[in-house]
C-alpha positions as CSV (number, residue, x, y, z in Angstrom):
1,M,-6.7,5.1,13.7
2,S,-4.0,2.9,12.4
3,A,-0.5,4.2,11.7
4,S,1.0,1.6,9.3
5,A,0.4,0.8,5.6
6,T,1.6,-1.7,3.0
7,S,3.8,0.2,0.5
8,N,5.4,-0.5,-2.8
9,T,7.6,1.9,-4.9
10,R,6.6,2.3,-8.5
11,P,9.3,4.1,-10.5
12,V,8.2,6.4,-13.2
13,E,10.8,5.5,-16.0
14,A,9.4,7.8,-18.5
15,R,9.7,10.8,-16.3
16,D,13.0,9.9,-14.8
17,K,15.3,12.9,-15.2
18,T,18.4,11.5,-13.7
19,A,20.4,11.3,-16.9
20,E,24.1,11.9,-16.7
21,A,25.0,15.4,-15.9
22,S,28.2,17.3,-15.4
23,P,29.4,17.8,-12.0
24,G,27.6,20.5,-10.4
25,A,24.8,20.7,-13.0
26,L,21.2,21.0,-11.8
27,R,19.5,17.7,-11.7
28,L,15.9,16.5,-11.4
29,F,14.8,13.1,-10.2
30,V,11.0,12.0,-10.2
31,R,9.3,9.2,-8.6
32,I,5.7,8.0,-8.0
33,L,5.2,6.1,-4.5
34,D,2.2,4.0,-3.8
35,W,0.6,3.1,-0.5
36,I,-2.3,0.9,0.2
37,T,-4.3,2.2,3.3
38,Q,-6.3,-0.2,5.5
39,D,-8.4,2.5,7.4
40,R,-10.8,5.3,6.4
41,V,-8.7,7.6,8.4
42,Q,-5.0,6.8,8.8
43,L,-1.8,8.7,9.4
44,I,1.4,7.1,7.8
45,N,4.9,8.2,8.7
46,I,6.7,8.4,5.2
47,T,9.8,10.1,6.5
48,E,12.1,7.2,5.9
49,R,10.6,6.2,2.5
50,I,11.2,9.9,1.3
51,N,14.9,10.0,2.6
52,E,15.3,6.8,0.7
53,I,14.1,8.5,-2.4
54,V,16.3,11.4,-1.8
55,R,19.4,9.2,-1.2
56,K,18.6,7.3,-4.5
57,S,18.5,10.5,-6.5
58,G,22.1,11.4,-6.0
59,I,21.2,14.8,-5.3
60,R,23.4,16.2,-2.3
61,D,21.8,19.6,-2.0
62,G,18.5,21.1,-3.3
63,M,14.8,20.5,-2.6
64,V,12.2,17.8,-2.5
65,H,8.8,18.5,-3.4
66,L,5.9,15.9,-2.4
67,Q,2.5,16.1,-4.1
68,S,-0.4,13.8,-3.2
69,L,-2.3,12.9,-6.2
70,H,-5.6,12.8,-4.4
71,T,-8.0,15.4,-3.0
72,T,-8.9,13.3,0.0
73,T,-5.4,13.0,1.4
74,A,-2.9,15.4,2.8
75,V,0.9,15.7,3.5
76,F,2.3,17.7,6.3
77,L,5.0,17.9,8.9
78,N,4.4,17.2,12.7
79,E,5.7,15.1,15.6
80,W,5.2,11.3,15.3
81,Q,3.9,10.5,18.8
82,D,0.9,8.4,19.6
83,A,-1.2,10.8,21.7
84,L,-0.5,13.8,19.4
85,L,-1.7,11.6,16.5
86,D,-4.9,10.9,18.3
87,D,-5.3,14.6,19.0
88,M,-4.7,15.4,15.3
89,S,-7.6,13.0,14.5
90,S,-9.9,14.3,17.2
91,F,-9.2,18.0,16.0
92,L,-9.9,17.2,12.4
93,N,-13.1,15.4,13.2
94,Q,-14.3,18.3,15.4
95,A,-13.4,20.9,12.7
96,V,-14.9,18.9,10.0
97,G,-17.6,16.6,11.1
98,R,-18.6,13.5,9.0
99,H,-22.3,13.5,9.3
100,V,-22.9,17.4,8.9
101,P,-25.3,17.7,5.9
102,W,-22.7,18.7,3.2
103,R,-24.0,19.2,-0.1
104,H,-21.4,16.9,-1.7
105,N,-23.1,14.2,0.1
106,N,-26.6,15.0,-0.9
107,P,-27.6,13.3,-4.3
108,E,-29.9,16.4,-4.9
109,Y,-26.7,18.4,-5.3
110,S,-23.8,15.8,-6.2
111,D,-23.3,12.7,-8.1
112,C,-20.6,11.6,-5.8
113,E,-21.7,8.2,-4.0
114,R,-18.8,8.0,-1.4
115,Q,-20.4,10.4,1.1
116,N,-16.8,11.8,1.5
117,A,-17.2,15.6,1.8
118,D,-15.4,15.7,5.1
119,S,-12.5,13.8,3.5
120,H,-12.2,16.5,0.8
121,L,-12.4,19.4,3.3
122,K,-9.8,17.7,5.8
123,G,-7.5,17.3,2.9
124,M,-8.1,21.0,1.9
125,L,-7.4,22.2,5.3
126,L,-4.0,20.4,5.5
127,G,-3.0,20.5,2.0
128,Q,-1.8,18.1,-0.8
129,T,1.8,19.4,-1.1
130,L,5.1,19.9,0.8
131,S,8.4,21.4,-0.1
132,L,11.4,20.6,2.0
133,Q,15.2,21.4,1.8
134,V,17.7,18.7,0.9
135,R,21.1,18.8,2.8
136,N,23.8,16.3,2.4
137,S,21.4,13.7,0.7
138,C,19.0,14.0,3.4
139,V,15.6,15.7,4.0
140,L,16.4,18.6,6.3
141,L,14.0,18.1,9.4
142,G,13.9,19.4,13.0
143,T,14.5,17.1,15.7
144,W,10.8,16.1,16.3
145,Q,9.8,16.6,12.6
146,S,8.3,13.6,10.5
147,I,6.6,13.9,7.2
148,I,3.1,12.5,7.5
149,L,0.7,11.3,4.7
150,A,-3.0,11.4,5.9
151,E,-5.6,9.2,4.4
152,F,-9.2,10.6,4.9
153,D,-11.2,8.3,2.6
154,G,-9.6,4.9,2.9
155,P,-9.0,2.2,2.6
156,R,-7.6,2.9,-0.8
157,S,-4.7,2.8,-3.1
158,R,-2.8,6.2,-2.9
159,S,0.0,7.7,-5.0
160,M,2.5,10.6,-4.3
161,S,4.8,12.3,-6.8
162,V,8.2,13.1,-5.3
163,Q,10.5,15.5,-7.0
164,V,14.0,16.0,-6.1
165,V,15.9,18.9,-7.7
166,G,19.4,20.1,-6.8
167,V,23.1,19.5,-7.3
């Protein structure tokens, strides 16, 4: 399992809600971030990239909401440590086997040619959204917490909507 990915930020100008506001007014800042993954299953530490967006938003205190735009990915909090990352992958593979005769993979029941039922089920287990507090222009995280994007059906191009709201 690879823990790195090439990344490019793609601003969404049409939905950028950071117009001039009076001091103390509630503000909204939205961006779409992109990643290109290299492996079928890949965990990516996106903590710094999300903190960068929060800093750019100009919002000091509020919330950041992350939403993966794909059903075969997930976003979650956990410790970024090599042995634990391997354990996460092993756990998910034991919980949702790739070669189980899932109906989604069977042409008799489904028109999906990717054979990726396990990817959808892993994404469903972990979820595609995460909401976190913003304090002092940073994501509020515990000492060992990292924000992790999980790819379960790569390599592919992936996008995530990041919405920061606050003052």
